[in-house]
Backbone as CSV, one residue per row, in Angstrom:
resi,resn,N_x,N_y,N_z,CA_x,CA_y,CA_z,C_x,C_y,C_z
1,MET,36.976,6.053,90.505,38.057,6.796,91.118,37.792,6.903,92.616
2,LYS,38.772,6.534,93.364,38.661,6.560,94.817,39.109,7.926,95.335
3,ILE,38.268,8.530,96.224,38.632,9.814,96.818,39.407,9.537,98.094
4,THR,40.581,10.101,98.175,41.417,9.881,99.355,40.952,10.788,100.495
5,LYS,41.388,10.425,101.679,40.996,11.171,102.874,41.400,12.645,102.800
6,PRO,42.617,13.014,102.348,42.987,14.427,102.255,42.103,15.188,101.260
7,ILE,41.744,14.563,100.141,40.887,15.239,99.158,39.480,15.413,99.729
8,CYS,38.999,14.383,100.397,37.673,14.466,101.022,37.643,15.586,102.064
9,SER,38.685,15.692,102.860,38.767,16.756,103.866,38.788,18.128,103.209
10,LEU,39.494,18.239,102.094,39.566,19.496,101.360,38.191,19.890,100.812
11,ILE,37.465,18.909,100.268,36.120,19.176,99.739,35.186,19.620,100.856
12,VAL,35.224,18.935,101.990,34.375,19.303,103.131,34.727,20.708,103.618
13,ALA,35.992,21.033,103.686,36.411,22.372,104.124,35.939,23.442,103.142
14,ALA,36.017,23.161,101.851,35.574,24.123,100.837,34.063,24.342,100.934
15,LEU,33.300,23.262,101.107,31.842,23.401,101.261,31.488,24.190,102.522
16,PHE,32.221,23.940,103.602,31.974,24.661,104.846,32.273,26.149,104.663
17,ALA,33.357,26.474,103.965,33.700,27.878,103.703,32.609,28.553,102.877
18,CYS,32.055,27.829,101.908,30.961,28.385,101.099,29.736,28.662,101.965
19,LEU,29.435,27.762,102.884,28.293,27.978,103.778,28.501,29.204,104.664
20,LEU,29.725,29.436,105.093,30.019,30.612,105.906,29.855,31.895,105.106
21,MET,30.045,31.849,103.801,29.933,33.034,102.960,28.487,33.408,102.667
22,VAL,27.558,32.464,102.723,26.160,32.729,102.372,25.560,33.845,103.219
23,PRO,25.716,33.884,104.550,25.149,35.001,105.305,25.677,36.356,104.867
24,SER,26.939,36.430,104.468,27.475,37.723,104.044,26.817,38.190,102.757
25,LEU,26.334,37.268,101.942,25.631,37.652,100.729,24.254,38.222,101.049
26,CYS,23.707,37.889,102.210,22.374,38.341,102.592,22.393,39.611,103.423
27,LEU,23.572,40.081,103.806,23.647,41.281,104.618,23.126,42.484,103.846
28,ALA,22.557,43.432,104.568,22.010,44.630,103.948,23.125,45.531,103.441
29,SER,22.803,46.285,102.393,23.749,47.256,101.868,23.901,48.427,102.828
30,VAL,22.809,48.793,103.474,22.843,49.868,104.467,22.226,49.340,105.755
31,PRO,22.703,49.817,106.884,22.066,49.410,108.135,20.661,50.015,108.227
32,VAL,19.793,49.376,108.959,18.425,49.876,109.126,18.433,51.307,109.663
33,SER,19.452,51.665,110.423,19.538,53.028,110.972,19.665,54.081,109.873
34,GLU,20.077,53.700,108.660,20.178,54.640,107.542,18.851,54.840,106.818
35,VAL,17.847,54.033,107.162,16.539,54.153,106.518,15.730,55.187,107.305
36,SER,16.151,56.438,107.144,15.566,57.562,107.873,15.835,58.826,107.067
37,LEU,14.880,59.743,107.082,15.056,61.042,106.417,14.586,62.141,107.356
38,GLY,15.443,63.099,107.605,15.078,64.208,108.479,14.663,63.763,109.863
39,GLY,15.200,62.648,110.325,14.854,62.128,111.646,13.612,61.267,111.664
40,ILE,12.969,61.078,110.525,11.773,60.233,110.438,12.207,58.857,109.953
41,ALA,11.988,57.856,110.797,12.346,56.479,110.456,11.086,55.680,110.160
42,LEU,11.266,54.559,109.464,10.133,53.668,109.249,9.593,53.236,110.601
43,GLY,8.271,53.214,110.724,7.636,52.831,111.973,7.331,53.999,112.897
44,SER,7.827,55.202,112.583,7.530,56.377,113.410,6.030,56.645,113.416
45,SER,5.547,57.203,114.493,4.116,57.487,114.634,3.789,58.886,114.106
46,PRO,2.522,59.121,113.789,2.119,60.478,113.406,2.419,61.507,114.508
47,ASP,2.243,61.120,115.765,2.542,62.050,116.866,4.013,62.460,116.852
48,TYR,4.905,61.517,116.593,6.334,61.813,116.542,6.641,62.784,115.405
49,VAL,6.114,62.514,114.209,6.356,63.387,113.059,5.776,64.773,113.332
50,TYR,4.606,64.828,113.942,3.958,66.103,114.270,4.825,66.898,115.258
51,GLN,5.402,66.215,116.254,6.252,66.899,117.236,7.472,67.530,116.571
52,ILE,8.012,66.884,115.538,9.205,67.415,114.874,8.846,68.512,113.875
53,TYR,7.842,68.254,113.015,7.569,69.137,111.878,6.240,69.881,111.946
54,GLY,5.448,69.610,112.971,4.188,70.318,113.107,3.113,69.777,112.183
55,ARG,2.084,70.577,112.076,0.933,70.185,111.263,1.309,70.175,109.776
56,PRO,0.925,69.109,109.054,1.241,69.085,107.620,0.402,70.124,106.871
57,ASP,0.912,70.537,105.711,0.175,71.473,104.867,-1.039,70.811,104.235
58,HIS,-0.938,69.509,104.018,-2.042,68.756,103.428,-2.051,67.357,104.032
59,SER,-3.235,66.825,104.287,-3.373,65.479,104.834,-4.548,64.789,104.155
60,SER,-4.372,63.516,103.828,-5.477,62.731,103.279,-5.376,61.312,103.811
61,THR,-6.526,60.683,104.016,-6.586,59.317,104.526,-7.530,58.502,103.660
62,THR,-7.130,57.261,103.402,-7.975,56.347,102.639,-7.880,54.957,103.236
63,TYR,-8.896,54.157,102.984,-8.882,52.750,103.365,-8.850,51.865,102.118
64,SER,-8.680,52.497,100.955,-8.632,51.727,99.700,-7.458,52.195,98.848
65,HIS,-6.278,52.142,99.417,-5.058,52.538,98.713,-4.685,51.461,97.699
66,PRO,-4.151,51.849,96.527,-3.808,50.834,95.515,-2.644,49.916,95.901
67,LEU,-1.793,50.345,96.831,-0.634,49.528,97.206,-0.750,48.868,98.578
68,TRP,-1.371,49.546,99.544,-1.361,49.066,100.913,-2.774,48.898,101.447
69,THR,-2.952,47.921,102.317,-4.240,47.705,102.957,-4.278,48.443,104.282
70,GLY,-5.472,48.586,104.825,-5.629,49.275,106.098,-5.764,50.773,105.900
71,LYS,-5.591,51.487,106.980,-5.674,52.953,106.968,-4.360,53.526,106.445
72,VAL,-4.426,54.255,105.329,-3.236,54.863,104.732,-3.425,56.376,104.721
73,THR,-2.496,57.070,105.356,-2.561,58.527,105.473,-1.318,59.141,104.845
74,ASP,-1.521,60.141,104.010,-0.424,60.898,103.404,-0.389,62.292,104.003
75,TRP,0.784,62.708,104.457,1.007,64.076,104.925,1.985,64.730,103.968
76,ARG,1.677,65.966,103.590,2.585,66.729,102.731,3.021,67.992,103.454
77,TYR,4.307,68.249,103.354,4.893,69.476,103.881,5.463,70.238,102.692
78,GLY,4.849,71.379,102.361,5.281,72.137,101.190,5.108,71.297,99.943
79,ASN,5.958,71.548,98.971,5.905,70.797,97.712,6.970,69.718,97.630
80,SER,7.715,69.502,98.724,8.872,68.630,98.584,8.975,67.499,99.597
81,VAL,8.051,67.387,100.534,8.115,66.303,101.525,6.770,65.612,101.598
82,ASN,6.802,64.291,101.448,5.594,63.487,101.584,5.886,62.345,102.550
83,VAL,5.039,62.207,103.566,5.179,61.144,104.562,3.927,60.278,104.479
84,THR,4.112,58.972,104.310,2.984,58.050,104.223,2.984,57.136,105.435
85,PHE,1.814,57.057,106.072,1.610,56.187,107.229,0.662,55.060,106.829
86,ARG,0.912,53.875,107.342,-0.045,52.769,107.222,-0.346,52.316,108.631
87,ASN,-1.639,52.379,108.975,-2.065,52.030,110.336,-1.217,52.758,111.384
88,ASP,-1.021,54.071,111.133,-0.339,54.980,112.057,1.142,54.666,112.284
89,GLN,1.804,54.127,111.258,3.251,53.947,111.289,3.815,54.381,109.939
90,VAL,4.918,55.135,109.971,5.552,55.574,108.722,5.990,54.353,107.924
91,ILE,5.584,54.346,106.639,6.024,53.283,105.740,6.778,53.838,104.536
92,HIS,6.711,55.168,104.339,7.376,55.749,103.168,7.565,57.253,103.385
93,VAL,8.719,57.774,102.987,8.994,59.210,103.012,9.704,59.568,101.705
94,ASP,9.215,60.626,101.049,9.844,61.151,99.836,10.253,62.594,100.078
95,VAL,11.471,62.947,99.653,11.953,64.319,99.735,12.498,64.686,98.360
96,SER,11.989,65.797,97.799,12.360,66.156,96.422,13.005,67.534,96.297
97,ALA,13.542,68.059,97.398,14.252,69.336,97.350,15.317,69.348,98.438
98,ASN,16.321,70.164,98.265,17.349,70.328,99.283,16.798,71.290,100.328
99,ASN,16.054,70.721,101.277,15.297,71.501,102.241,15.696,71.225,103.685
100,GLY,16.849,70.639,103.881,17.305,70.317,105.232,17.101,68.861,105.598
101,PHE,16.236,68.147,104.873,16.058,66.717,105.124,17.283,65.978,104.586
102,ALA,17.802,65.069,105.393,18.985,64.297,104.996,18.897,62.907,105.598
103,THR,19.655,61.986,105.023,19.812,60.670,105.643,20.704,60.847,106.871
104,PRO,20.764,59.860,107.753,21.674,59.974,108.894,23.133,60.199,108.487
105,ALA,23.512,59.738,107.297,24.881,59.953,106.814,25.066,61.338,106.209
106,GLY,23.982,62.124,106.124,24.090,63.488,105.622,23.821,63.669,104.143
107,ILE,23.298,62.656,103.476,23.025,62.753,102.037,21.741,63.546,101.817
108,THR,21.804,64.540,100.922,20.653,65.388,100.622,20.401,65.427,99.116
109,VAL,19.191,65.870,98.773,18.873,66.132,97.374,19.844,67.193,96.871
110,GLY,20.309,67.032,95.638,21.251,67.974,95.038,22.690,67.490,95.041
111,MET,22.968,66.467,95.849,24.328,65.917,95.862,24.537,65.019,94.648
112,LYS,25.804,64.790,94.321,26.143,63.910,93.203,25.878,62.450,93.588
113,SER,25.581,61.635,92.592,25.299,60.219,92.838,26.506,59.478,93.394
114,SER,27.679,60.053,93.265,28.884,59.416,93.811,28.903,59.443,95.341
115,VAL,28.149,60.363,95.960,28.179,60.475,97.427,27.653,59.202,98.087
116,PRO,26.434,58.722,97.765,26.012,57.466,98.391,26.912,56.285,98.012
117,GLN,27.434,56.292,96.794,28.324,55.201,96.393,29.595,55.206,97.226
118,ASN,30.117,56.386,97.521,31.311,56.472,98.367,31.021,56.042,99.796
119,LEU,29.821,56.339,100.290,29.461,55.988,101.665,29.007,54.546,101.815
120,TYR,28.195,54.066,100.870,27.563,52.751,101.005,28.141,51.678,100.084
121,GLY,28.894,52.078,99.069,29.373,51.109,98.095,28.409,50.990,96.930
122,SER,28.510,49.895,96.213,27.654,49.687,95.040,26.211,49.456,95.465
123,PRO,25.251,50.061,94.748,23.838,49.851,95.090,23.389,48.432,94.755
124,ASP,22.317,47.988,95.423,21.758,46.664,95.159,21.058,46.618,93.808
125,LYS,20.388,47.715,93.476,19.709,47.845,92.189,20.005,49.244,91.684
126,HIS,20.174,49.367,90.356,20.469,50.704,89.835,20.224,50.771,88.343
127,SER,20.061,51.988,87.878,20.004,52.306,86.454,20.544,53.724,86.336
128,SER,20.398,54.322,85.177,20.856,55.704,85.039,19.944,56.670,85.792
129,SER,18.735,56.210,86.182,17.782,57.110,86.832,17.561,56.840,88.322
130,PHE,18.137,55.768,88.881,17.969,55.521,90.310,19.055,54.596,90.849
131,MET,19.221,54.646,92.188,20.058,53.710,92.930,19.250,53.276,94.140
132,PHE,19.252,51.976,94.421,18.529,51.449,95.579,19.482,50.665,96.461
133,TYR,19.456,50.994,97.760,20.246,50.290,98.757,19.281,49.617,99.728
134,SER,19.356,48.297,99.815,18.431,47.581,100.694,18.925,47.622,102.133
135,ALA,17.974,47.414,103.026,18.282,47.377,104.459,17.566,46.178,105.069
136,GLY,18.101,45.011,104.843,17.529,43.830,105.464,16.801,42.904,104.521
137,ASN,16.250,43.440,103.436,15.612,42.586,102.438,15.569,43.354,101.119
138,ASP,15.030,42.725,100.095,15.044,43.346,98.772,14.061,44.498,98.617
139,TYR,13.187,44.717,99.581,12.117,45.694,99.401,12.215,46.921,100.295
140,GLN,12.901,46.824,101.405,13.004,47.936,102.347,14.366,48.589,102.193
141,GLY,14.383,49.927,102.128,15.669,50.588,102.030,15.579,52.039,101.640
142,VAL,16.650,52.516,101.014,16.788,53.915,100.600,16.937,53.932,99.087
143,ARG,16.158,54.811,98.443,16.209,54.940,96.985,16.567,56.377,96.628
144,PHE,17.519,56.525,95.720,17.928,57.829,95.227,17.535,57.924,93.758
145,GLN,16.668,58.869,93.421,16.351,59.117,92.018,17.366,60.112,91.488
146,LEU,17.782,59.908,90.238,18.884,60.675,89.669,18.497,61.328,88.350
147,ARG,19.109,62.467,88.105,19.046,63.110,86.791,20.427,63.694,86.529
148,ASN,21.034,63.257,85.443,22.382,63.722,85.070,23.391,63.547,86.205
149,GLY,23.286,62.429,86.916,24.248,62.128,87.974,24.050,62.893,89.266
150,VAL,22.889,63.558,89.407,22.592,64.332,90.615,21.331,63.757,91.268
151,ILE,21.321,63.680,92.585,20.164,63.169,93.324,19.033,64.193,93.258
152,THR,17.860,63.765,92.753,16.700,64.651,92.650,15.611,64.309,93.663
153,VAL,15.566,63.057,94.114,14.589,62.621,95.115,15.269,61.569,95.977
154,ILE,15.024,61.642,97.289,15.442,60.578,98.204,14.181,60.008,98.811
155,SER,14.069,58.683,98.813,12.908,58.003,99.393,13.389,56.909,100.324
156,ILE,12.653,56.743,101.411,12.872,55.594,102.290,11.561,54.847,102.348
157,GLY,11.627,53.548,102.570,10.397,52.792,102.725,10.467,51.432,102.103
158,TRP,9.292,50.970,101.718,9.108,49.665,101.086,8.920,49.892,99.600
159,PHE,9.661,49.160,98.791,9.631,49.326,97.340,9.370,47.981,96.688
160,ASP,8.773,48.015,95.479,8.584,46.756,94.749,9.516,46.676,93.575
């Protein structure tokens, strides 16, 4: 079967359109600017966190963390905020109470799971117990833990 010039042009145009769509499939669900809690973003320094929230209630440092290499320091504020630094840069923040910590969009613990869905759309990964929105790759982003459709923990950072 001989392919005519108009059909060949149509096939080339369709392939080109598919190539243009590939980058949109790789776009993040949330902008990197949303990967922040209470003003603490990934990469923030201990000095920056200290200036905002003061001395942590508890601090521990290890060089043999099960997940990360290098110097890993955990700071805890009360029973509901945990900030993890790797080599003096924030790599993870967990908030487990409605204590004033929020994402830049204003999402807090205690809100319904529909709130992030209304703001960000469908999550990249989800189950009945969590929703994950990536920011640039499959591992970095915002995670909402859920119980009965209510956000119980918000985490930012690197996830596996």
